[in-house]
C-alpha positions as CSV (number, residue, x, y, z in Angstrom):
1,M,-13.1,33.1,-16.1
2,T,-15.1,36.0,-14.6
3,D,-17.2,38.5,-16.5
4,E,-19.1,41.6,-15.2
5,L,-22.4,42.6,-16.6
6,D,-24.2,45.7,-15.4
7,G,-22.1,45.6,-12.2
8,M,-23.1,42.1,-11.4
9,I,-21.1,38.9,-11.3
10,N,-21.9,36.6,-14.3
11,F,-21.7,32.8,-14.6
12,S,-18.0,31.7,-14.3
13,I,-16.2,28.4,-13.7
14,S,-12.6,27.6,-12.7
15,V,-11.5,24.0,-13.6
16,Q,-8.6,22.2,-15.2
17,D,-9.5,21.1,-18.7
18,N,-7.7,17.7,-18.9
19,F,-7.3,14.8,-16.4
20,T,-5.8,11.3,-16.9
21,G,-6.5,8.3,-14.7
22,E,-5.9,4.6,-14.6
23,A,-8.4,1.8,-15.1
24,G,-10.0,0.6,-11.9
25,L,-9.0,3.7,-10.0
26,C,-10.5,7.2,-9.8
27,I,-10.1,10.8,-10.9
28,R,-10.8,13.8,-8.7
29,V,-11.8,17.0,-10.5
30,Y,-11.5,20.2,-8.4
31,C,-13.8,22.9,-9.5
32,S,-15.4,26.2,-8.4
33,F,-18.0,28.5,-9.9
34,T,-19.9,31.7,-9.4
35,V,-23.4,32.8,-10.4
36,P,-25.2,36.1,-10.8
37,Q,-27.0,37.4,-7.7
38,N,-30.4,36.8,-9.1
39,V,-29.9,33.0,-9.2
40,S,-31.9,31.6,-6.3
41,E,-31.1,28.8,-3.9
42,P,-31.1,25.9,-4.0
43,I,-28.8,25.2,-7.0
44,R,-28.4,21.7,-8.2
45,T,-25.0,20.9,-9.9
46,T,-24.5,18.0,-12.2
47,W,-21.6,17.0,-14.4
48,F,-22.6,15.1,-17.6
49,K,-21.2,13.6,-20.7
50,G,-22.9,13.7,-24.1
51,D,-26.0,15.5,-25.3
52,P,-27.5,17.8,-22.6
53,Q,-31.0,16.6,-23.5
54,N,-29.9,13.0,-23.4
55,P,-26.7,12.6,-21.4
56,T,-24.8,9.2,-21.5
57,D,-23.4,9.7,-18.0
58,E,-24.1,11.9,-15.1
59,V,-21.8,12.5,-12.1
60,P,-23.1,14.0,-8.9
61,F,-21.4,16.9,-7.1
62,M,-18.8,15.9,-4.5
63,A,-18.0,18.5,-1.8
64,I,-14.3,18.7,-1.0
65,N,-13.8,22.3,0.1
66,K,-16.0,24.7,2.0
67,Y,-18.0,27.6,0.7
68,I,-15.8,30.7,0.6
69,S,-16.9,34.3,0.0
70,G,-19.4,33.7,-2.8
71,V,-17.4,31.0,-4.6
72,R,-19.2,27.7,-4.9
73,E,-17.7,24.3,-5.3
74,C,-18.4,22.0,-8.2
75,S,-15.8,19.3,-7.7
76,F,-16.6,15.7,-8.6
77,M,-15.0,12.3,-8.6
78,L,-15.2,9.5,-11.3
79,N,-14.8,6.2,-9.4
80,N,-14.0,2.7,-10.8
81,L,-12.7,4.0,-14.1
82,V,-13.2,1.9,-17.2
83,Q,-11.2,2.4,-20.4
84,G,-13.6,3.6,-23.1
85,D,-16.7,4.0,-20.9
86,S,-15.2,6.7,-18.6
87,D,-13.3,8.6,-21.4
88,G,-14.9,11.7,-22.9
89,E,-15.7,15.4,-22.3
90,Y,-17.8,16.4,-19.3
91,R,-19.7,19.7,-18.8
92,L,-21.3,21.3,-15.7
93,K,-25.1,21.9,-15.6
94,L,-26.8,24.2,-13.0
95,E,-30.5,23.9,-12.2
96,W,-32.5,26.2,-10.0
97,G,-36.0,27.7,-9.5
98,Q,-38.8,26.6,-11.8
99,G,-36.9,24.7,-14.5
100,K,-34.1,27.2,-15.0
101,V,-30.9,25.7,-16.4
102,H,-27.4,27.0,-17.2
103,I,-24.8,24.8,-18.9
104,F,-21.2,26.0,-18.9
105,P,-19.5,25.8,-22.3
106,Q,-16.2,24.8,-20.8
107,T,-15.4,21.0,-20.9
108,V,-13.3,18.7,-18.9
109,R,-11.5,16.0,-20.9
110,I,-11.1,12.6,-19.1
111,T,-8.7,10.0,-20.4
112,V,-8.4,6.5,-18.9
113,K,-5.2,4.5,-19.4
114,E,-4.2,1.0,-18.5
115,L,-3.6,0.3,-14.9
116,T,0.1,0.4,-13.9
117,Q,0.0,1.1,-10.2
118,K,0.8,-1.9,-8.0
119,P,-0.2,-2.9,-4.4
120,T,2.1,-2.0,-1.6
121,I,3.2,-4.9,0.6
122,K,4.7,-4.1,4.0
123,V,6.7,-6.9,5.7
124,P,8.0,-6.7,9.3
125,K,11.1,-8.5,10.5
126,L,10.1,-12.2,10.5
127,T,11.4,-14.6,13.2
128,A,10.5,-18.3,13.2
129,G,7.8,-19.1,15.7
130,K,6.7,-15.5,16.3
131,K,3.4,-14.2,15.0
132,A,3.7,-11.8,12.1
133,E,1.3,-9.5,10.2
134,I,1.9,-8.6,6.6
135,S,-0.2,-5.9,5.0
136,C,-1.1,-5.2,1.4
137,K,-2.6,-1.8,0.4
138,V,-4.8,-1.4,-2.7
139,P,-3.4,1.1,-5.2
140,G,-4.9,4.6,-5.0
141,D,-7.1,6.2,-2.4
142,C,-10.5,5.9,-4.0
143,V,-13.8,5.8,-2.2
144,N,-15.4,2.3,-2.1
145,P,-13.3,0.8,-4.9
146,S,-14.6,-2.4,-6.5
147,A,-11.5,-4.4,-5.5
148,D,-10.8,-7.9,-4.3
149,I,-7.5,-8.8,-2.6
150,V,-6.0,-12.3,-2.9
151,W,-2.8,-13.6,-1.1
152,D,-0.7,-16.3,-2.7
153,G,2.4,-18.2,-1.5
154,I,1.7,-18.7,2.2
155,E,-1.2,-20.4,4.0
156,P,-2.3,-17.7,6.5
157,D,-3.7,-18.2,10.0
158,K,-6.1,-15.3,9.4
159,V,-6.8,-12.6,6.8
160,K,-8.8,-9.4,7.5
161,H,-9.7,-6.5,5.4
162,G,-10.1,-2.8,6.4
163,A,-9.9,0.8,5.3
164,F,-8.6,4.0,6.7
165,R,-10.9,6.9,5.8
166,V,-10.8,10.6,5.6
167,P,-13.3,12.8,3.8
168,G,-13.1,12.1,0.1
169,R,-10.3,9.5,0.4
170,E,-10.0,5.9,1.5
171,E,-7.0,3.5,1.8
172,H,-8.1,-0.1,1.6
173,Y,-5.9,-2.9,2.8
174,S,-5.6,-6.6,3.7
175,I,-3.6,-7.9,6.6
176,M,-2.4,-11.5,6.6
177,T,-1.5,-13.1,9.9
178,F,0.8,-16.2,10.1
179,H,3.5,-17.8,12.2
180,P,6.8,-18.0,10.1
181,E,8.8,-21.2,10.1
182,P,12.3,-21.8,8.7
183,E,10.8,-23.4,5.6
184,H,9.2,-20.0,4.8
185,H,12.6,-18.4,4.2
186,N,13.0,-17.3,0.6
187,T,9.3,-18.0,-0.1
188,K,7.6,-15.7,-2.7
189,L,4.5,-14.0,-1.3
190,T,2.2,-12.3,-3.8
191,C,-0.6,-9.9,-3.2
192,T,-3.0,-9.6,-6.1
193,V,-5.7,-6.8,-6.4
194,I,-8.5,-7.4,-8.8
195,F,-10.6,-4.4,-9.8
196,Q,-14.1,-4.9,-11.3
197,K,-13.5,-8.7,-11.4
198,S,-11.1,-8.3,-14.4
199,I,-8.4,-5.7,-13.9
200,R,-5.5,-7.3,-12.1
201,T,-2.4,-5.9,-10.6
202,E,0.1,-7.6,-8.2
203,S,3.2,-7.2,-6.1
204,T,5.6,-10.0,-4.9
205,V,8.1,-10.0,-2.1
206,I,10.6,-12.7,-1.1
207,L,10.4,-13.4,2.6
208,E,13.4,-13.5,4.9
209,V,12.7,-15.5,8.0
210,R,15.3,-15.4,10.8
211,Y,15.7,-18.7,12.7
212,A,18.2,-20.2,15.2
213,P,20.9,-22.5,13.8
214,K,20.4,-26.2,13.5
215,I,23.3,-28.5,12.9
216,L,22.4,-31.1,10.2
217,N,23.0,-34.8,10.4
218,S,25.3,-34.7,7.5
219,S,28.0,-33.5,9.8
220,R,30.8,-36.0,10.2
221,C,34.2,-36.8,11.8
222,L,36.6,-39.3,10.4
223,V,40.1,-40.5,11.4
224,W,42.5,-41.1,8.5
225,G,45.4,-42.9,10.1
226,D,46.5,-40.3,12.7
227,E,44.7,-37.4,11.1
228,L,41.2,-36.3,12.2
229,T,39.0,-34.6,9.6
230,C,35.6,-33.2,10.6
231,M,32.9,-31.3,8.8
232,C,30.0,-29.5,10.5
233,V,27.0,-28.3,8.5
234,S,24.6,-25.8,10.0
235,S,21.5,-24.1,8.8
236,G,20.4,-20.7,10.1
237,V,19.4,-17.1,9.3
238,P,21.3,-14.9,9.7
239,L,24.1,-17.1,8.5
240,S,25.6,-18.9,11.5
241,Q,29.2,-19.0,12.7
242,I,30.6,-22.4,13.6
243,Y,33.0,-23.0,16.5
244,W,35.1,-26.0,17.4
245,P,36.2,-26.2,21.0
246,I,38.7,-28.9,20.1
247,L,40.7,-26.4,18.1
248,D,42.1,-24.5,21.1
249,G,45.8,-24.9,21.3
250,I,46.0,-27.8,18.7
251,N,47.9,-27.9,15.5
252,K,45.0,-27.9,12.9
253,Y,43.8,-26.8,9.6
254,Y,40.4,-24.8,9.6
255,S,38.1,-23.3,7.0
256,T,34.5,-22.4,6.4
257,A,32.2,-22.1,3.4
258,S,28.5,-21.2,2.8
259,A,25.7,-22.0,0.4
260,E,22.3,-20.3,-0.3
261,N,23.0,-17.8,2.5
262,T,21.5,-20.2,4.9
263,I,24.0,-23.1,5.2
264,S,27.4,-22.8,6.9
265,I,30.0,-25.6,6.3
266,S,33.1,-25.8,8.5
267,N,36.0,-28.2,8.0
268,I,38.9,-29.0,10.3
269,S,41.9,-31.3,10.1
270,I,44.0,-32.2,13.1
271,S,47.3,-34.1,12.9
272,G,48.4,-36.7,15.5
273,F,44.9,-37.7,16.5
274,R,44.5,-41.3,17.6
275,N,41.6,-41.3,20.1
276,I,38.9,-43.0,18.0
277,N,36.3,-43.7,20.7
278,T,35.3,-40.1,21.3
279,T,33.1,-37.3,20.1
280,V,34.0,-33.8,18.8
281,K,31.8,-30.9,19.7
282,C,30.5,-28.4,17.1
283,F,28.8,-25.2,18.0
284,S,26.8,-23.0,15.7
285,K,25.6,-19.5,16.6
286,N,23.8,-16.5,15.1
287,L,21.7,-13.6,16.4
288,I,18.7,-15.8,17.1
289,G,20.2,-18.7,19.0
290,T,22.9,-21.4,19.5
291,A,23.0,-25.1,18.5
292,K,25.4,-27.8,19.6
293,M,26.2,-31.3,18.3
294,E,28.6,-33.9,19.6
295,I,29.8,-35.7,16.4
296,Q,31.0,-39.3,16.9
297,V,34.4,-39.9,15.5
298,Q,34.5,-42.8,13.0
299,S,37.5,-44.8,11.9
300,H,38.5,-45.0,8.2
301,A,40.6,-47.6,6.5
302,E,44.3,-47.0,6.3
303,K,45.4,-44.3,4.1
304,S,46.4,-45.1,0.5
305,K,50.0,-45.1,-0.5
306,V,49.5,-41.6,-1.9
307,S,50.5,-39.0,0.7
308,W,47.5,-36.9,1.6
309,S,48.4,-33.6,3.1
310,L,46.1,-31.7,5.5
311,S,45.1,-29.2,2.9
312,T,44.4,-31.9,0.3
313,S,42.0,-33.8,2.5
314,W,40.2,-30.6,3.5
315,I,39.8,-29.5,-0.1
316,F,38.4,-32.9,-1.1
317,F,36.1,-32.8,1.8
318,T,34.8,-29.3,1.1
319,L,34.4,-29.8,-2.7
320,S,32.4,-33.0,-2.0
321,A,30.0,-31.1,0.3
322,V,29.6,-28.1,-2.0
323,V,29.1,-30.1,-5.2
324,N,26.4,-32.1,-3.5
325,V,24.7,-28.9,-2.2
326,I,24.7,-27.4,-5.7
327,F,23.4,-30.6,-7.3
328,T,20.6,-30.9,-4.8
329,C,19.6,-27.3,-5.2
330,C,19.3,-27.6,-9.0
331,L,17.4,-30.9,-8.7
332,T,15.0,-29.3,-6.2
333,V,14.3,-26.3,-8.6
334,V,13.6,-28.6,-11.6
335,L,11.2,-30.8,-9.6
336,R,9.4,-27.7,-8.2
337,R,9.0,-26.2,-11.7
338,R,7.5,-29.5,-12.9
339,E,5.1,-29.7,-10.0
340,K,4.1,-26.1,-10.6
341,L,3.2,-26.8,-14.2
342,K,1.0,-29.7,-13.1
343,K,-0.8,-27.7,-10.5
344,P,-4.4,-26.7,-11.5
345,K,-5.2,-23.1,-11.5
346,D,-7.4,-21.9,-8.7
347,D,-7.7,-18.1,-8.2
348,N,-9.4,-18.5,-4.8
349,H,-6.9,-20.9,-3.3
350,I,-4.1,-19.7,-1.1
351,Y,-1.2,-22.1,-1.1
352,M,2.5,-22.4,-0.1
353,T,5.4,-22.3,-2.5
354,S,8.2,-22.4,0.0
355,M,11.8,-23.2,-0.8
356,A,13.2,-26.7,-0.2
357,R,13.9,-27.4,3.4
358,E,17.6,-27.1,3.9
359,E,17.9,-30.2,6.2
360,S,16.4,-32.6,3.7
361,M,18.7,-31.0,1.1
362,Y,21.8,-31.6,3.1
363,E,20.9,-35.0,4.3
364,T,22.1,-36.2,0.9
365,I,25.7,-34.8,1.4
366,K,28.1,-37.7,1.6
367,M,31.7,-37.7,2.8
368,S,34.2,-37.8,-0.1
369,S,36.0,-40.4,1.9
370,E,33.0,-42.8,1.8
371,R,33.4,-43.0,-1.9
372,S,37.0,-44.2,-1.6
């Protein structure tokens, strides 16, 4: 608002009248003003709240833009907002010369709401054994925020904090360094930001760790009469493909299944097989690597009088493995929840909450034939 009096520019101010921010963060108020020519330098600018003679809060001037053709800046920033304390109407006061004062009648209304913004977590591609850095950025871009950053879910090798600064703005972050392992796959990683020791906000990611296949000891080969039945169980991320060199040019039955997107289960049945004292090779491969196991063929008692077809034995074999996998997963989840309820709360402790290791899970798989 600009007025002219006797050909001279009068006091005027240009500013938005309402701003809303979130607790713990900040509000930037952009403002400019003009003064009559008879106002001498220097001019002190102060934003205040309450009675001009006894203000409850004063905010110093914050330069954001440069002085342009007679227009002066009166921008300010309210940092570390607190609901109730930071709310209210603010006015601009000018002081110059020998006790001369001008208070603009215009007010700026500040409203502080509950914090809803969350930290930003950036996760690179994770490969077992290779160092990785995961970053967590504090919400907002306030200057010198009163914020603490806490990691939860992984025991880090190192944690460092830093900030990227430009005039009037800062981006604060924490970087966690660690070496991923297969057991970190599907682990929940949480970054919590605590403003002013009491205002909390957090973000959680589920880690995907790529690792080379590993063929588990639950893999088996059995001879039922003159029929060879084999199962190969492999763990890996991405999900591995299983190959059987023995299948080349042989009459066989072949199938695959998977569980938890980390376990591959492959079954084969070959008729007319009588070589008991031998091994069968199983290969497992994904983008990260290859694994091989020579499975010792074991003899089973004579078949029962019931005629078992190739498909029937395979179905029984697969169902046994899958049922055991599902049962073990459920048992692991229940035990982990019980352990979590018993765990004492410690805000300053960084701990691991990784998923159950797949090998220990699948060591419990038993061949359906062993129950016979």
